[in-house]
KOLGU-4560 file (N, C-alpha, C; in nm, 3 decimals, padded with zeros to 5 digits):
<recs>
<n_xx: 08.143 n_yy: 09.947 n_zz: 12.732 ca_xx: 08.265 ca_yy: 09.923 ca_zz: 12.805 c_xx: 08.331 c_yy: 10.057 c_zz: 12.833 mol: A seq: 1 type: MET>
<n_xx: 08.375 n_yy: 10.076 n_zz: 12.954 ca_xx: 08.437 ca_yy: 10.202 ca_zz: 12.993 c_xx: 08.576 c_yy: 10.176 c_zz: 13.048 mol: A seq: 2 type: GLU>
<n_xx: 08.665 n_yy: 10.268 n_zz: 13.019 ca_xx: 08.798 ca_yy: 10.263 ca_zz: 13.079 c_xx: 08.802 c_yy: 10.370 c_zz: 13.188 mol: A seq: 3 type: ALA>
<n_xx: 08.832 n_yy: 10.331 n_zz: 13.307 ca_xx: 08.830 ca_yy: 10.424 ca_zz: 13.419 c_xx: 08.966 c_yy: 10.421 c_zz: 13.486 mol: A seq: 4 type: VAL>
<n_xx: 09.023 n_yy: 10.539 n_zz: 13.505 ca_xx: 09.146 ca_yy: 10.550 ca_zz: 13.581 c_xx: 09.106 c_yy: 10.578 c_zz: 13.726 mol: A seq: 5 type: ILE>
<n_xx: 09.163 n_yy: 10.505 n_zz: 13.815 ca_xx: 09.125 ca_yy: 10.520 ca_zz: 13.955 c_xx: 09.170 c_yy: 10.654 c_zz: 14.011 mol: A seq: 6 type: THR>
<n_xx: 09.130 n_yy: 10.682 n_zz: 14.129 ca_xx: 09.159 ca_yy: 10.806 ca_zz: 14.201 c_xx: 09.084 c_yy: 10.925 c_zz: 14.140 mol: A seq: 7 type: LEU>
<n_xx: 08.982 n_yy: 10.900 n_zz: 14.058 ca_xx: 08.898 ca_yy: 11.006 ca_zz: 14.006 c_xx: 08.967 c_yy: 11.101 c_zz: 13.909 mol: A seq: 8 type: GLY>
<n_xx: 09.075 n_yy: 11.058 n_zz: 13.845 ca_xx: 09.145 ca_yy: 11.148 ca_zz: 13.752 c_xx: 09.066 c_yy: 11.173 c_zz: 13.624 mol: A seq: 9 type: MET>
<n_xx: 09.029 n_yy: 11.066 n_zz: 13.554 ca_xx: 08.959 ca_yy: 11.081 ca_zz: 13.427 c_xx: 08.878 c_yy: 10.956 c_zz: 13.399 mol: A seq: 10 type: ILE>
<n_xx: 08.773 n_yy: 10.973 n_zz: 13.326 ca_xx: 08.690 ca_yy: 10.859 ca_zz: 13.286 c_xx: 08.661 c_yy: 10.874 c_zz: 13.137 mol: A seq: 11 type: GLU>
<n_xx: 08.699 n_yy: 10.774 n_zz: 13.059 ca_xx: 08.676 ca_yy: 10.776 ca_zz: 12.916 c_xx: 08.569 c_yy: 10.674 c_zz: 12.881 mol: A seq: 12 type: LEU>
<n_xx: 08.470 n_yy: 10.720 n_zz: 12.809 ca_xx: 08.369 ca_yy: 10.628 ca_zz: 12.758 c_xx: 08.418 c_yy: 10.570 c_zz: 12.626 mol: A seq: 13 type: THR>
<n_xx: 08.345 n_yy: 10.477 n_zz: 12.572 ca_xx: 08.382 ca_yy: 10.414 ca_zz: 12.445 c_xx: 08.382 c_yy: 10.518 c_zz: 12.333 mol: A seq: 14 type: ARG>
<n_xx: 08.285 n_yy: 10.606 n_zz: 12.332 ca_xx: 08.278 ca_yy: 10.708 ca_zz: 12.227 c_xx: 08.395 c_yy: 10.805 c_zz: 12.235 mol: A seq: 15 type: ASP>
<n_xx: 08.434 n_yy: 10.842 n_zz: 12.354 ca_xx: 08.549 ca_yy: 10.932 ca_zz: 12.369 c_xx: 08.678 c_yy: 10.865 c_zz: 12.326 mol: A seq: 16 type: GLU>
<n_xx: 08.690 n_yy: 10.736 n_zz: 12.353 ca_xx: 08.810 ca_yy: 10.664 ca_zz: 12.313 c_xx: 08.820 c_yy: 10.653 c_zz: 12.162 mol: A seq: 17 type: MET>
<n_xx: 08.708 n_yy: 10.648 n_zz: 12.091 ca_xx: 08.708 ca_yy: 10.640 ca_zz: 11.945 c_xx: 08.755 c_yy: 10.772 c_zz: 11.883 mol: A seq: 18 type: MET>
<n_xx: 08.745 n_yy: 10.881 n_zz: 11.957 ca_xx: 08.786 ca_yy: 11.012 ca_zz: 11.905 c_xx: 08.936 c_yy: 11.038 c_zz: 11.918 mol: A seq: 19 type: LEU>
<n_xx: 09.004 n_yy: 10.953 n_zz: 11.992 ca_xx: 09.148 ca_yy: 10.974 ca_zz: 12.013 c_xx: 09.221 c_yy: 10.942 c_zz: 11.883 mol: A seq: 20 type: ILE>
<n_xx: 09.301 n_yy: 11.036 n_zz: 11.837 ca_xx: 09.376 ca_yy: 11.021 ca_zz: 11.713 c_xx: 09.515 c_yy: 10.970 c_zz: 11.745 mol: A seq: 21 type: ASP>
<n_xx: 09.557 n_yy: 10.868 n_zz: 11.674 ca_xx: 09.689 ca_yy: 10.811 ca_zz: 11.697 c_xx: 09.801 c_yy: 10.891 c_zz: 11.632 mol: A seq: 22 type: GLY>
<n_xx: 09.769 n_yy: 10.991 n_zz: 11.555 ca_xx: 09.873 ca_yy: 11.071 ca_zz: 11.490 c_xx: 09.904 c_yy: 11.020 c_zz: 11.350 mol: A seq: 23 type: GLY>
<n_xx: 10.000 n_yy: 11.082 n_zz: 11.289 ca_xx: 10.040 ca_yy: 11.046 ca_zz: 11.153 c_xx: 10.149 c_yy: 10.940 c_zz: 11.156 mol: A seq: 24 type: ARG>
<n_xx: 10.144 n_yy: 10.852 n_zz: 11.059 ca_xx: 10.244 ca_yy: 10.747 ca_zz: 11.044 c_xx: 10.342 c_yy: 10.793 c_zz: 10.936 mol: A seq: 25 type: ASN>
<n_xx: 10.454 n_yy: 10.850 n_zz: 10.976 ca_xx: 10.547 ca_yy: 10.908 ca_zz: 10.879 c_xx: 10.610 c_yy: 10.803 c_zz: 10.789 mol: A seq: 26 type: ILE>
<n_xx: 10.629 n_yy: 10.682 n_zz: 10.840 ca_xx: 10.686 ca_yy: 10.575 ca_zz: 10.757 c_xx: 10.588 c_yy: 10.539 c_zz: 10.646 mol: A seq: 27 type: ILE>
<n_xx: 10.459 n_yy: 10.534 n_zz: 10.676 ca_xx: 10.359 ca_yy: 10.506 ca_zz: 10.574 c_xx: 10.351 c_yy: 10.615 c_zz: 10.469 mol: A seq: 28 type: GLY>
<n_xx: 10.369 n_yy: 10.739 n_zz: 10.512 ca_xx: 10.366 ca_yy: 10.851 ca_zz: 10.418 c_xx: 10.487 c_yy: 10.846 c_zz: 10.325 mol: A seq: 29 type: ILE>
<n_xx: 10.604 n_yy: 10.819 n_zz: 10.381 ca_xx: 10.726 ca_yy: 10.809 ca_zz: 10.298 c_xx: 10.715 c_yy: 10.691 c_zz: 10.202 mol: A seq: 30 type: ILE>
<n_xx: 10.665 n_yy: 10.578 n_zz: 10.252 ca_xx: 10.648 ca_yy: 10.462 ca_zz: 10.165 c_xx: 10.548 c_yy: 10.488 c_zz: 10.053 mol: A seq: 31 type: GLY>
<n_xx: 10.440 n_yy: 10.557 n_zz: 10.083 ca_xx: 10.343 ca_yy: 10.591 ca_zz: 09.980 c_xx: 10.400 c_yy: 10.684 c_zz: 09.875 mol: A seq: 32 type: GLY>
<n_xx: 10.480 n_yy: 10.781 n_zz: 09.920 ca_xx: 10.544 ca_yy: 10.872 ca_zz: 09.825 c_xx: 10.643 c_yy: 10.797 c_zz: 09.736 mol: A seq: 33 type: ALA>
<n_xx: 10.718 n_yy: 10.704 n_zz: 09.794 ca_xx: 10.812 ca_yy: 10.624 ca_zz: 09.715 c_xx: 10.738 c_yy: 10.537 c_zz: 09.614 mol: A seq: 34 type: ALA>
<n_xx: 10.623 n_yy: 10.486 n_zz: 09.652 ca_xx: 10.542 ca_yy: 10.406 ca_zz: 09.560 c_xx: 10.492 c_yy: 10.491 c_zz: 09.444 mol: A seq: 35 type: THR>
<n_xx: 10.454 n_yy: 10.614 n_zz: 09.473 ca_xx: 10.410 ca_yy: 10.705 ca_zz: 09.367 c_xx: 10.525 c_yy: 10.735 c_zz: 09.271 mol: A seq: 36 type: ILE>
<n_xx: 10.643 n_yy: 10.762 n_zz: 09.325 ca_xx: 10.760 ca_yy: 10.789 ca_zz: 09.240 c_xx: 10.790 c_yy: 10.668 c_zz: 09.152 mol: A seq: 37 type: VAL>
<n_xx: 10.783 n_yy: 10.549 n_zz: 09.209 ca_xx: 10.805 ca_yy: 10.428 ca_zz: 09.130 c_xx: 10.700 c_yy: 10.410 c_zz: 09.022 mol: A seq: 38 type: GLY>
<n_xx: 10.576 n_yy: 10.444 n_zz: 09.052 ca_xx: 10.470 ca_yy: 10.436 ca_zz: 08.952 c_xx: 10.491 c_yy: 10.533 c_zz: 08.837 mol: A seq: 39 type: GLY>
<n_xx: 10.536 n_yy: 10.653 n_zz: 08.869 ca_xx: 10.566 ca_yy: 10.751 ca_zz: 08.764 c_xx: 10.681 c_yy: 10.702 c_zz: 08.677 mol: A seq: 40 type: VAL>
<n_xx: 10.784 n_yy: 10.645 n_zz: 08.741 ca_xx: 10.897 ca_yy: 10.591 ca_zz: 08.664 c_xx: 10.852 c_yy: 10.477 c_zz: 08.573 mol: A seq: 41 type: ALA>
<n_xx: 10.761 n_yy: 10.395 n_zz: 08.622 ca_xx: 10.709 ca_yy: 10.285 ca_zz: 08.541 c_xx: 10.631 c_yy: 10.337 c_zz: 08.421 mol: A seq: 42 type: SER>
<n_xx: 10.554 n_yy: 10.442 n_zz: 08.441 ca_xx: 10.479 ca_yy: 10.500 ca_zz: 08.329 c_xx: 10.574 c_yy: 10.560 c_zz: 08.227 mol: A seq: 43 type: ILE>
<n_xx: 10.677 n_yy: 10.630 n_zz: 08.274 ca_xx: 10.776 ca_yy: 10.687 ca_zz: 08.181 c_xx: 10.844 c_yy: 10.577 c_zz: 08.101 mol: A seq: 44 type: VAL>
<n_xx: 10.881 n_yy: 10.468 n_zz: 08.168 ca_xx: 10.941 ca_yy: 10.356 ca_zz: 08.098 c_xx: 10.846 c_yy: 10.291 c_zz: 07.999 mol: A seq: 45 type: GLY>
<n_xx: 10.718 n_yy: 10.281 n_zz: 08.036 ca_xx: 10.619 ca_yy: 10.225 ca_zz: 07.944 c_xx: 10.600 c_yy: 10.311 c_zz: 07.821 mol: A seq: 46 type: GLY>
<n_xx: 10.598 n_yy: 10.442 n_zz: 07.839 ca_xx: 10.585 ca_yy: 10.531 ca_zz: 07.723 c_xx: 10.708 c_yy: 10.519 c_zz: 07.634 mol: A seq: 47 type: VAL>
<n_xx: 10.827 n_yy: 10.510 n_zz: 07.694 ca_xx: 10.949 ca_yy: 10.492 ca_zz: 07.615 c_xx: 10.944 c_yy: 10.362 c_zz: 07.536 mol: A seq: 48 type: ALA>
<n_xx: 10.891 n_yy: 10.256 n_zz: 07.598 ca_xx: 10.880 ca_yy: 10.129 ca_zz: 07.526 c_xx: 10.782 c_yy: 10.139 c_zz: 07.411 mol: A seq: 49 type: ALA>
<n_xx: 10.676 n_yy: 10.215 n_zz: 07.429 ca_xx: 10.580 ca_yy: 10.232 ca_zz: 07.320 c_xx: 10.638 c_yy: 10.311 c_zz: 07.203 mol: A seq: 50 type: LEU>
<n_xx: 10.728 n_yy: 10.402 n_zz: 07.233 ca_xx: 10.786 ca_yy: 10.485 ca_zz: 07.128 c_xx: 10.904 c_yy: 10.419 c_zz: 07.058 mol: A seq: 51 type: LEU>
<n_xx: 10.950 n_yy: 10.306 n_zz: 07.109 ca_xx: 11.064 ca_yy: 10.236 ca_zz: 07.048 c_xx: 11.019 c_yy: 10.167 c_zz: 06.920 mol: A seq: 52 type: THR>
<n_xx: 11.086 n_yy: 10.199 n_zz: 06.808 ca_xx: 11.048 ca_yy: 10.131 ca_zz: 06.683 c_xx: 11.107 c_yy: 09.990 c_zz: 06.679 mol: A seq: 53 type: PRO>
<n_xx: 11.026 n_yy: 09.894 n_zz: 06.642 ca_xx: 11.072 ca_yy: 09.756 ca_zz: 06.630 c_xx: 10.978 c_yy: 09.681 c_zz: 06.537 mol: A seq: 54 type: GLU>
<n_xx: 11.023 n_yy: 09.572 n_zz: 06.480 ca_xx: 10.935 ca_yy: 09.499 ca_zz: 06.387 c_xx: 10.828 c_yy: 09.414 c_zz: 06.456 mol: A seq: 55 type: PRO>
<n_xx: 10.847 n_yy: 09.383 n_zz: 06.586 ca_xx: 10.746 ca_yy: 09.302 ca_zz: 06.656 c_xx: 10.671 c_yy: 09.390 c_zz: 06.756 mol: A seq: 56 type: THR>
<n_xx: 10.573 n_yy: 09.334 n_zz: 06.819 ca_xx: 10.493 ca_yy: 09.411 ca_zz: 06.915 c_xx: 10.531 c_yy: 09.381 c_zz: 07.060 mol: A seq: 57 type: THR>
<n_xx: 10.646 n_yy: 09.319 n_zz: 07.081 ca_xx: 10.686 ca_yy: 09.280 ca_zz: 07.215 c_xx: 10.702 c_yy: 09.400 c_zz: 07.308 mol: A seq: 58 type: LEU>
<n_xx: 10.769 n_yy: 09.506 n_zz: 07.262 ca_xx: 10.785 ca_yy: 09.623 ca_zz: 07.348 c_xx: 10.654 c_yy: 09.699 c_zz: 07.366 mol: A seq: 59 type: THR>
<n_xx: 10.566 n_yy: 09.689 n_zz: 07.270 ca_xx: 10.436 ca_yy: 09.756 ca_zz: 07.284 c_xx: 10.355 c_yy: 09.692 c_zz: 07.396 mol: A seq: 60 type: LYS>
<n_xx: 10.352 n_yy: 09.560 n_zz: 07.400 ca_xx: 10.280 ca_yy: 09.489 ca_zz: 07.506 c_xx: 10.344 c_yy: 09.520 c_zz: 07.641 mol: A seq: 61 type: VAL>
<n_xx: 10.477 n_yy: 09.517 n_zz: 07.645 ca_xx: 10.548 ca_yy: 09.550 ca_zz: 07.769 c_xx: 10.524 c_yy: 09.694 c_zz: 07.811 mol: A seq: 62 type: GLY>
<n_xx: 10.518 n_yy: 09.784 n_zz: 07.714 ca_xx: 10.493 ca_yy: 09.925 ca_zz: 07.744 c_xx: 10.355 c_yy: 09.946 c_zz: 07.804 mol: A seq: 63 type: GLY>
<n_xx: 10.254 n_yy: 09.882 n_zz: 07.745 ca_xx: 10.119 ca_yy: 09.893 ca_zz: 07.800 c_xx: 10.113 c_yy: 09.835 c_zz: 07.941 mol: A seq: 64 type: TYR>
<n_xx: 10.179 n_yy: 09.721 n_zz: 07.961 ca_xx: 10.179 ca_yy: 09.659 ca_zz: 08.093 c_xx: 10.247 c_yy: 09.749 c_zz: 08.196 mol: A seq: 65 type: ALA>
<n_xx: 10.355 n_yy: 09.814 n_zz: 08.157 ca_xx: 10.426 ca_yy: 09.904 ca_zz: 08.248 c_xx: 10.340 c_yy: 10.026 c_zz: 08.282 mol: A seq: 66 type: ALA>
<n_xx: 10.268 n_yy: 10.077 n_zz: 08.185 ca_xx: 10.182 ca_yy: 10.194 ca_zz: 08.209 c_xx: 10.068 c_yy: 10.157 c_zz: 08.305 mol: A seq: 67 type: ILE>
<n_xx: 10.005 n_yy: 10.043 n_zz: 08.283 ca_xx: 09.895 ca_yy: 10.000 ca_zz: 08.370 c_xx: 09.949 c_yy: 09.973 c_zz: 08.511 mol: A seq: 68 type: VAL>
<n_xx: 10.064 n_yy: 09.907 n_zz: 08.520 ca_xx: 10.123 ca_yy: 09.881 ca_zz: 08.651 c_xx: 10.163 c_yy: 10.009 c_zz: 08.722 mol: A seq: 69 type: GLY>
<n_xx: 10.214 n_yy: 10.105 n_zz: 08.646 ca_xx: 10.251 ca_yy: 10.234 ca_zz: 08.704 c_xx: 10.131 c_yy: 10.310 c_zz: 08.756 mol: A seq: 70 type: GLY>
<n_xx: 10.021 n_yy: 10.306 n_zz: 08.681 ca_xx: 09.899 ca_yy: 10.373 ca_zz: 08.727 c_xx: 09.848 c_yy: 10.308 c_zz: 08.855 mol: A seq: 71 type: ALA>
<n_xx: 09.854 n_yy: 10.176 n_zz: 08.861 ca_xx: 09.810 ca_yy: 10.106 ca_zz: 08.982 c_xx: 09.899 c_yy: 10.141 c_zz: 09.101 mol: A seq: 72 type: ALA>
<n_xx: 10.029 n_yy: 10.154 n_zz: 09.076 ca_xx: 10.121 ca_yy: 10.190 ca_zz: 09.184 c_xx: 10.094 c_yy: 10.332 c_zz: 09.235 mol: A seq: 73 type: ALA>
<n_xx: 10.062 n_yy: 10.423 n_zz: 09.145 ca_xx: 10.031 ca_yy: 10.560 ca_zz: 09.187 c_xx: 09.906 c_yy: 10.561 c_zz: 09.276 mol: A seq: 74 type: ILE>
<n_xx: 09.804 n_yy: 10.487 n_zz: 09.237 ca_xx: 09.683 ca_yy: 10.481 ca_zz: 09.318 c_xx: 09.712 c_yy: 10.416 c_zz: 09.453 mol: A seq: 75 type: VAL>
<n_xx: 09.792 n_yy: 10.309 n_zz: 09.453 ca_xx: 09.826 ca_yy: 10.242 ca_zz: 09.579 c_xx: 09.906 c_yy: 10.334 c_zz: 09.670 mol: A seq: 76 type: ALA>
<n_xx: 09.999 n_yy: 10.411 n_zz: 09.613 ca_xx: 10.076 ca_yy: 10.506 ca_zz: 09.693 c_xx: 09.989 c_yy: 10.616 c_zz: 09.751 mol: A seq: 77 type: GLY>
<n_xx: 09.895 n_yy: 10.665 n_zz: 09.672 ca_xx: 09.805 ca_yy: 10.769 ca_zz: 09.722 c_xx: 09.717 c_yy: 10.715 c_zz: 09.835 mol: A seq: 78 type: ALA>
<n_xx: 09.673 n_yy: 10.592 n_zz: 09.821 ca_xx: 09.592 ca_yy: 10.530 ca_zz: 09.927 c_xx: 09.675 c_yy: 10.510 c_zz: 10.054 mol: A seq: 79 type: CYS>
<n_xx: 09.800 n_yy: 10.471 n_zz: 10.037 ca_xx: 09.888 ca_yy: 10.452 ca_zz: 10.154 c_xx: 09.910 c_yy: 10.584 c_zz: 10.227 mol: A seq: 80 type: ALA>
<n_xx: 09.928 n_yy: 10.692 n_zz: 10.151 ca_xx: 09.945 ca_yy: 10.823 ca_zz: 10.214 c_xx: 09.817 c_yy: 10.865 c_zz: 10.286 mol: A seq: 81 type: ILE>
<n_xx: 09.703 n_yy: 10.844 n_zz: 10.221 ca_xx: 09.576 ca_yy: 10.881 ca_zz: 10.284 c_xx: 09.553 c_yy: 10.805 c_zz: 10.414 mol: A seq: 82 type: LYS>
<n_xx: 09.582 n_yy: 10.676 n_zz: 10.414 ca_xx: 09.563 ca_yy: 10.595 ca_zz: 10.534 c_xx: 09.660 c_yy: 10.631 c_zz: 10.644 mol: A seq: 83 type: GLU>
<n_xx: 09.778 n_yy: 10.679 n_zz: 10.607 ca_xx: 09.879 ca_yy: 10.712 ca_zz: 10.707 c_xx: 09.867 c_yy: 10.855 c_zz: 10.757 mol: A seq: 84 type: SER>
<n_xx: 09.794 n_yy: 10.937 n_zz: 10.688 ca_xx: 09.785 ca_yy: 11.079 ca_zz: 10.724 c_xx: 09.705 c_yy: 11.096 c_zz: 10.845 mol: A seq: 85 type: TRP>
</recs>
């Protein structure tokens, strides 16, 4: 399939059209960075929960969950930045 502009100005083949870059998505980059910051905050909160002394293991389970969720958020933010770059 070819896209042709009339009057002989330019002719783009399918391969040439695939090379056209749409540019960077700044909103996606900002969102990815915010997701990374949130993931770091979640990890900090999870570590604080692990360090809290208590007689039960409720904060320990919550701390581990926060750390795992924070790590996942950091990876998701990095992927969002990569896709938007």
